[in-house]
N, C-alpha and C positions, 0 to 999 in steps of 0.2 A: 596758570589755566583756568584756574574756578574762580579767580577773583574778577578776570576778564570777560568772564560768559553771561550775556544777558541771562537773568533766572528769570523765568515764568511765574506769574501769581499763581495761589491754587484756584482752581477750575475745574467746573462738570466735563470738560473736551479734554480728553488727556492727548489727541490727534494737535490740538491747536499749542498745547503746551509744548508738546515735542519739538513742534514746527518753531515754535519761539527759541526751543534749546539750541537747534540745531542752525541756527539763524548763521554762524561761520561759515557754514557749508553751502550757502544758498547757489552760489555759481555751479559746484558741483552736482547740486541736487538738479537744476535745472538743465546740464547738461546730460545727467543719466535720465532725465524726463525725454529730452529729445532723440536719445539714442533707442531709448525703448519703444517710440510713435514710430521711428524710421523703421526700425526693426520692423514692427509687426505692417506696415504699411508694404515695404517691398515682399514681406513674407505672404502677404494677402493678392500679389500679382499674379505670381504664376495660373492661377484659375481664370483670371480675365485671359492672359496668352494663350491658356487652350483652348479659349473660347475664341481667340483671334485666328489661330490656327485650323480649328474647325469652320470658320467661315472661309476662312480660304479655299479649301478644297472642297466646300460645297456650293460657294457662291462662285469662287475664281476669278474672271474678268469684273466681277461686280463686288468683291470682297469690301469689307471696310478698309485695308490698306489701300485699295486701289482710287478711292474716293479722297486719299489722302495724297496720291501722286505717285505711289510706287505700282505700275501697272503689270511689272510683268511677274508670273506666279513665282520663279525660281527666286528671283530677287525679295518677293515677299516674304518665301521660307526663311531665307537669310536673314533679312530683317527681323523676324521673329525668333529665332535661334539666339541671333547677336544680343538682341533685346532681354531673351532669357538668360544668357549667360551673365548680363550688366546686373539683371536684377539680383540673381543667386548672389554672387559676388560681393553685392552694397549689403545685401539681407544677411551674409554671414559675418561681414565686416563689423556692422551695426549689431547683429546678436553677440561678436566680443566683446563690442566696446561698453555695452549696456552691463553684459554679466560682470567683468571686472568691475564696471564704474558703483554699481551697486554693492557687490562684494566689498570691495576697499573702503567707498563709504560706511558701509555697515560696519567693518574691521576700527575705521576711527573713529566713529561715534561708540561701541562699544567701550574703547580704550577709554575715551574721555568720560564715557558715563561714570565706567569704574573708576577711575582716579577722581572723579568729582565726586562720587559718592563716598568715596574711603577717605577723602579730605574732608567733607562734611561731616562725616562720622567722627574722623578725629579730631577734631574742631570742636566736636560737644563737649560739653560740662560731664561729671563724674555722675550729676545726680540724670542725667537723658540715660545711660544706662541701665538705670535702676528698675525702668519698667519695661525693658529690651532685654532678649534673649541673644547672645551670640551668634546661635544659630538661625533666629529668625532675619537678623543684619547681614548673614552669610547668605542666604538665600535672595535679598534685594542684590548684594553683591555681587553673586555669580550666578545664580539661574533666571531672576527676572533680565539681567543683563542680556544672559545670554538668548533670552526668550526674544528679547526686541531684537538682536542680530541675526536670529532665524527669520522673521519677517522682513526686514530688510534685505536680505540675499536675495530671494525671491518673491515676495508677497506683493509687495509694491510694486514690481515691473508686472506681476501678472494683470493687477487693478487696472495699470496704464493700458497693457494688450488688448483688453477683453474692451475696456473703453473705446479704445481707438477703432477696434473691430466694429463694433454698434455705428461708429461714427463715419467710418470710410463706406462702409458693407451698404450702410443704410442710403448712403446719398448716390451709391452705384445701382443700387435695387430703384429707387424712385427714377433714377436716371433710364432705365431699362424698359423699367414699366410699375408705375405705380400703384397699379390694381396688387402686381404680386407683392411689392413691397409692403404693401400693406397686409396681406397676408404671414408673411415671414415674420414681421415685426409684431402682429399680432401678441405673442407671449411675451414680450417685454415689459409691460406694465405689472402683470402677475409676476414675474420673474422679479423685478426690482423693489416691488410691495412684499414681496417675500423675503427676499435677503434684508432688508431693513426690519421684519418683523423677526427674523430669525437672531439678529444683530442685537435688537434691545432684549434678549432672552437668554444669548449666550452670554452676555457680558457679566450678568451677577454671579452667572455661575462659576466664569474665569475667575473672577474674582476671589469666591469661596476656596477655588482650586489652589488662588497663589497665598489665601492665609493657611492653608491646611498644610502645603508645603513649608511653609514659614514656620510655623508649630511643629512640624515632624523633623524636620531641620536642626532645629533648638534643643529638642530632646534627643537626638545624635549625636551632637555637640555637647550637649551635655554628660552625657550617658560616657562617650570617649574621654573626656578629662575628668570624670570620676569612676576609670575603670577599678583601680586600686579600691576604692571603698566599695565598689560592688562587689567583689570577689570578697572582700575582707568577710560581709555582712551575707555571703553565701546568694544574692538577692539577682543570682542570673535570671532566672525562669518569672519572674517577678518583673523585672526590667523587659525583657523578653515580650511579654506579654501588654506591658506599657507603649513600648515602640510598636507590637503588631493593631492596638487600637490606633493610634495614632496613623500607621500607614492603610488600616482600614478605612479611618475619614477621608485621608487624599484618595485612596482607590474610589471612595464613592462619590466623591467631588468631580472626579475624574470621569465617572461612568457616568453621570448625570450630563454633563457637559458632551460626552461624547454620543450619547444616547440623541442627543438631539441635531448636534453637528452632521453623523453620521444620515440621519433622516432627509439632510437637505439636497444632496446630490440626486437622488432617486426621485424623489420629488420634481425638482428642479427637470430632470432630464423628462419628466414625462409632459411637462408643460415645452419643452423642447421640440419632443415628437410630434406636437401638436401645430406648431409653426412647421418644420420640415416637411411633415405631409401635406399641409395647407397650398405651401410654396411648390412644394414640388407636383401634386394634384392640379391646381390652379392654372401652374406654368404650362403644366402638358398637354392641357385643355387650349389655351391661348395659341402654343406652339403648332396643335392637331389642326386649330381650323386657321393657321396661317395668319396670325394676329401678331405673333411672335416670331422672330427667326431662333432656327437650331443651336444655331450658336451663342445666342443668347441666353437661350434655355438654360444650353450647359453652365454658363456661366453662375445661373441664376443657382443651381442644385449645388455645384461646389460649393459656391459662397453660401448659401444658407447653411449648409454644414457648418462651415468655417465661422460664420456669425455664431451660430446656436449651441454648438457642441462642446466651445469652451467657456460657455456659461455655465456646464454641469460641474466644473471645476472650481466654481464659485465658494461652495461649501469648504474647500480645504483653505482658499483664501480668506474666507471670513474667519474660517475657525483660527489661523493664523493668527488673522488681526485683531481677533478678539483677544486672546490669550497675551498677543504684544501690548497691546494698550491696557489690559489690567496689569503687566507687569512695569508696563511704563507711568502710570498713576503711581504705584508703592514706589519706584525709584525718583522720580520728581517730587512724590509728597517727601521723598527723606530730604532732597534738596532743598526744598521750600523750608524745611525747619533751621531756625537760625539760634547758634548759642547765645544763652544768656548772661554770661560771663564773657565778655567783650577785652580785646587789649588798649591798655592805656597809651598815653604818647611819649610819654618819657621811656627812654631805651637805656636798659641798665648795660656795664661792661664790668669784668672784674675788677678792673682798675679802680672804678670810681664806687665801689660798694664796700663800705665798712663793716656792715651787719647787725647792727644796732635794730634791734626791733621790740616793736611795742605793742600790745592788745590794750586796748582802749575800751572798757565796758563793752567786750563784744559778749552778744548773744549768737545762738547758733540752733537751729534743729532741721533736720532731714526732713524729705516733703513727707513721710508718713511718721510719726512718732514722738514724742515730747522732747522736750529742751535737751540739748546734750551739754551747751556751753549756756553760761548764766553771769552777765555782766562781768566776765571774766576782764581782770587785768593784770599785765605780766609786762616784764623788762627783762629782755634778753640782751645783755650788753654785748657789745662788740668785741671780738679778740678774747672772748671769755668763754668755758664750756657750762652751759646750765643744763640741767638735770629735772625730768619729770616722774614723779611716780604716782602711782594711786592704782585703787582694785582695778578689774576689768570693768570695762564698758564707764570709768570715769571721766574720759574726754582726752584721753591724751594722744591717742592717734589723730582726733578729730582735730586737735587743734597743729598735727603736720599737714593735712589735707588743705586746711586753711589758709597756712603759709605759703602752699605751692598753689593757692588760688584752683584749685578740686573744686573746691565751694567758696560761694561767697560768704561774709558774715550775715545774719538777718537782723541784726542790729551792732550799733558801734563798730570801729573802724579799726584795724592792724597797719602801720607804719613800719617802712623799713628806713631806716637813716632820715624819720621825719618825713618821708614820702608815703601817701596813701597806697596801699598797693593795688589798687582801683585803677592809679594814674600811671601803672607801669606798663610796659610791655612786656605781655606773658612770656614769651621768647626767651628774653633777657634775665627776667625774673627768676626763671625755671632755670637757665641755664647758671645763674649764680648759685643755686642750690644742691648740694651733690644728695641722695638719698640713699641710705642703705636701710630695706626694709625687711621688718620679718617675715614678710610673704614674698620672698625672693621669686623674680621670674627671670629665666634665662633663654635666651632666642634659640632656635636650631640651627647647628654652626658648631665653629669649632671654639676651643677656649681663649684662644686670643682674639677672636672676633666679638665674643662676648665681652671681655676686660676692656678691649677698644672700643667700645659701643659710647660709651662718653665722648671719646676724643680718637674718631677714627683714622686721623693722620698720624699716631702715635708710632714710634719706634720700637722695633723688638726690645731693644734696651729700657726705654720707658716702660714698656708692658711687663716686661720683668721686674724691675722695680717695685711698680704696683703690686704686684703677684708677691716678692717678698714681704712688704710692708706689711700686707694683706695676712702673711704666713702661708700662703699657698703656693709657693713656688715647690717646696718640695713635693708635693702632692702631684702636681702637676708634671714635673720632671718623670716622675714614675708612670705618668699615663703611656698607653702604647704608642703615641707618635706627640707627646710632649704637648705643646702650646697649640698643634695645629691636631690635637685629637678632635671629634666630633663627638657632641655628648649629647645628641639625640634632645626630640621634641621637650621643653621645661626641662631640658639638664637632667631627665631620669637616667640617665648612666651615672651621674654622680650621687654621690651621698647627701643628705643634708647639709651638713659641715662645711663639705667639699662647695656645694653650690652657694651656702653663704660667703663663704672667703672668696670666691668669684665676684660675687656683686658688692663686697668690700672694696675689692682690687679695681673694679671698675669704678666707686667714687672717688677713690685715690687718685686714678689717672685725671679723672675728672678736672681735680684740683680746684673745686669752687671758694668763696670766701666763705661760704656757710654749706657747714654739712650735719646734715642730720641723721643719727644713729636710732632706728626703730627696733628694739629690739633686736640689735645687730649681730649680736651674741649667744641666742636664744637656743641655735642649734650647733653648738658646738662644744666640745669636752674643757674641762676645767682647764688641763695644760693649754690648748689652744686659747681658749680665752685668755688667758695669763697673759700669751704671747702676744694677741690681738690688741689687748689692752696697753702693753707699753707702747704697741705702733701707734696707736692712737693718742698716746699721752704726748709721742713727737710729731703726729700729723696736727694735733688740734692747738699746736703754739702759733699765735696770732690769727690763731682763725675762729670765728663764731661756730661753735661746737653745741648741738641740742642732742642731749642725749634722754631716749625713753625706755625704763627699763624696769623687768620684774627684779632683774637679782641685783640688789640692793650695791652688792661687792664692786660693780660695775662703774658705781658713779661715787664712790667713795672720794674720788680725787676732783670733784667737779666744783666748781667755783660757786655756783648756788642750786639748790634742790627745790623745785617747788612739787608739794604734794598736793595734788586733784582729787577731788572728791563731789561725785553727782554735780561736775561742770564748774566747780569752784575752787578757788585757792584755798587750802584747809589749814598747810602752814608752810612755811619757806624758810630759809637760809641754808647755813653749811651743813654738810655732814655732820660732822661731830657734835655743833649744837643740837640737829633733831635729835640724835641718838639720845641725847642724854633728857630729852624732854620727854614727859609722860604722854604722847602723843600716838597716830596714827603712824608715822615714821618709826619712832621705837617701836613700838608693837611689831612691825614687819621687820625692823631691823633683828630683834631678838628672838622670832620665829627664824630667820633664814638663817642664824647664827648657831640657834640650838638652843640658846638662853631660856628659852620660853619653857623648851621640853625640860633640860635639866632643872629649872625652878619646879616644875610641878612635879616631877619625879621624887625631888626631897621631900 
């Protein structure tokens, strides 16, 4: 959907941008406009028919219908009654069509906008999220899309019907009496001027409202995700005050817009009253003087009310419109953003990936901060196990992010089997890599669904085999519903070690040619770690395996170890060789095995 749709260029007119976005619905929009206009035309017919009926009983054989050839009075009444039934039936049909048409269009556009905006967010590189809060993005994906849907449900139809009323009734008035028409239409320039003025003043207020609600949603989402931290620091009162400040700012922004939009209808009503009284008084004067037919005067009185009274509702319509345009601007601005990390042309499949990786003079820094990697040269051999160790912040996890192309190097290049990662299709690249991260993320669902996430078509036997390799089957079988047990949001019903083992099973089931273990055993006990380590030794045979670990015991059997310090390779070699040297690796090894403590105590 997203690739097929014409995207609007950024511009000052959100309505024009929205029209360009809705190009695929052009035919449906035209039909809905037609139904709205026809519904209003037939809705305006009853006052005319009332005037015709009055004309029959007052003028009798000299009535308007008599001039059309219907001379019999009974037939004239039957004609008026039949025409009334015809008009009311068509008015009802067109009302049904325009209501269902606009509402279904609103639902379709809401669906597409939500999918397209989510798809755009999902396509963005991780750097995009550094300055964006999840709550702010949720506000666009949910609140702003819903706000636009509310306007399309009714606001568009209201604008069309008011416009139709002005044109049709104005034409009738000028046909009956140009003088009265001028009296009735006198308020129109003031109403239009006031509407435009209100629109200009409302637009920035509703932009501020959308900004404040986005900020508030960001705070709420962050607090809900960090509830355990809030409670552990007994910070409930402090956080409640912070949310209150955000809510007050949103309330104040809304109140400013409400005060202005609420003033619109009363002011317009006063202007409408002027036109209504003028038309009624002047038309009555002409009727008393015999210059205007009583039936025509009746039509004018009814039509003046039909013309001017709906204008008092323009305040609500403009309120909906400005809210919708503020939301449309935020939605379309998000759709206009383009990811800086693009797909390459070469598509990988597991069958043609050997897994030979090279970093060639790679430099990298995040958007804010100093260099993380500097002239980094690495060779991760195909089918071998390569480990990375180093102090926190040395750049180990950044290496993983670059391999997955969450970010691109700011200098140098990274190759897979001799191909620059930038030339590879992102989907194929990431499908060829299985990641088990220290920061485990599980989805709200069952154990089975989370293990099968990387291979949704896996059989129950394959899922259980992956769980056995990850040493997870035993605790899963002990859960209330086994593999069908719900684990809650982010897997909060499971322990840290259990979540980690499900994450490992997920990667095992994916069966990628390249496996990355980023502190994969950091949350398990020593016994489980040993069991998982045995599983990894079987799993890594013939597969390129990258291990990042603080526990050096987990990488003793690695084919090659890189010691990273401040974004550079400080040492490299096999575990045994590095442990013999008097370097950083040997120092870390002695600390973790207790040798350094024993030596100090002697």
